[in-house]
C-alpha positions in Angstrom: 85.1 111.0 146.4 84.2 110.9 150.1 87.3 112.6 151.5 87.6 115.6 149.2 85.3 118.3 147.9 85.0 118.0 144.1 86.0 121.7 143.9 89.3 121.1 145.7 92.2 122.1 143.6 94.6 119.7 145.3 94.3 116.1 146.5 96.2 114.2 149.2 97.7 110.8 148.1 94.8 109.0 149.9 92.2 111.1 148.1 93.9 110.6 144.7 94.2 106.9 145.4 90.5 106.6 146.4 89.3 108.6 143.3 91.6 106.9 140.8 91.5 103.4 142.2 95.3 103.2 142.2 97.2 102.3 145.4 99.1 105.1 147.1 102.3 103.0 146.7 101.6 103.0 142.9 101.2 106.8 142.9 104.5 107.1 144.7 106.1 104.8 142.1 104.6 106.9 139.3 106.0 110.0 140.9 109.5 108.4 141.2 109.3 107.4 137.5 108.4 111.0 136.5 104.9 110.2 135.3 103.2 112.5 137.8 104.3 115.3 140.1 103.3 116.6 143.4 104.1 119.6 145.6 105.1 119.4 149.2 103.3 121.3 151.9 105.2 123.0 154.7 104.7 119.8 156.7 106.4 117.8 153.8 103.1 116.1 152.8 102.4 115.5 149.1 99.6 117.3 147.3 98.5 116.5 143.7 96.6 118.8 141.4 93.2 117.5 140.2 94.7 117.2 136.7 96.8 114.3 138.1 93.6 112.2 138.0 93.6 112.4 134.2 97.3 111.5 134.0 96.8 108.5 136.3 93.8 107.3 134.3 95.8 107.7 131.1 98.8 105.8 132.7 96.6 102.9 133.9 94.7 102.4 130.6 97.9 102.7 128.6 99.5 100.0 130.8 96.4 97.8 130.5 96.9 97.7 126.7 100.6 96.9 127.1 102.3 100.2 126.5 105.6 100.3 128.3 106.1 103.0 131.0 109.0 104.5 129.0 106.6 105.2 126.1 103.9 106.5 128.5 106.4 108.8 130.1 107.6 110.1 126.7 104.0 110.7 125.7 103.2 112.5 128.9 106.3 114.7 128.5 104.7 116.1 125.4 101.7 117.5 127.3 101.8 121.2 128.4 103.1 122.0 131.8 101.2 124.3 134.0 97.7 123.8 132.5 95.1 121.1 132.3 95.5 119.1 129.1 92.7 119.7 126.6 90.8 117.1 124.7 92.9 118.0 121.6 96.1 117.4 123.7 94.9 113.9 124.6 93.8 113.1 121.1 97.1 114.1 119.7 98.9 112.0 122.3 96.8 108.9 121.8 96.9 108.9 118.0 100.7 108.4 118.2 99.9 104.9 119.4 97.2 104.0 117.0 99.3 101.9 114.6 100.9 100.0 117.5 97.5 99.3 119.1 96.2 98.1 115.8 99.2 95.8 115.5 98.6 94.5 119.1 94.9 93.9 118.3 95.8 91.9 115.2 98.4 89.9 117.2 95.8 89.1 119.9 93.2 88.0 117.4 95.7 85.8 115.7 96.8 84.3 119.1 93.1 83.8 120.1 92.2 82.0 116.9 95.3 79.8 116.7 96.2 79.2 120.3 95.2 75.5 120.4 97.3 74.7 117.3 101.0 74.8 116.7 102.6 78.2 117.3 105.4 77.4 114.9 108.2 77.7 117.5 110.1 74.8 116.1 110.1 72.9 119.4 108.6 69.7 117.9 107.4 68.9 121.4 103.6 69.0 120.8 102.0 65.9 119.4 100.8 67.8 116.3 104.2 69.4 115.6 105.3 66.5 113.4 102.3 67.3 111.3 102.3 71.1 111.3 106.1 71.5 111.4 107.6 68.3 110.2 111.3 68.1 110.4 111.3 71.6 112.0 110.9 73.3 108.6 109.8 76.5 110.3 113.2 76.6 112.0 114.7 77.3 108.6 112.7 80.5 108.4 114.3 81.9 111.6 113.7 81.9 115.4 110.5 82.6 117.2 106.9 81.7 116.9 106.7 81.8 113.1 103.0 80.9 112.8 101.5 83.3 115.4 103.9 86.3 115.6 102.7 88.8 113.1 106.0 90.6 113.0 107.8 87.3 112.1 105.2 86.1 109.8 104.7 89.2 107.6 107.0 92.0 108.9 106.4 94.4 106.1 102.6 94.8 106.8 101.6 93.2 110.1 98.2 94.8 110.0 97.4 92.9 106.8 98.1 89.5 108.4 
């Protein structure tokens, strides 16, 4: 971090942006959404605690794996206020998503391995659909991508698919 001493307890938006790799506008958005907080100086300038770096990193990686902001906010709301979250705090928070992440991984693997074939949507528009889904037989099973969507294909135990 070129603009701030590593011992500084507070960071400007520019310093937090530089250190986290997140645009200042995104930091302001996160603040409006209640994901991070700042205090205002007497000159009405924002200042973020160093702990905000961890929160921003958590937000970014959570978004990257597809977790909606509403779930990220709910998880962050469980963290203690007024103190730096511990490793145990973060472990507790992240384990709540383990099942969902496992499901997403299985869905992505299924998508990767079957992307070039029929997705079972019932559209009959691909040349191979008349072979894979003749007479739209998958349409009788319900809407959606019946072949690829793990929730539609085996909703009771998606991880087993």
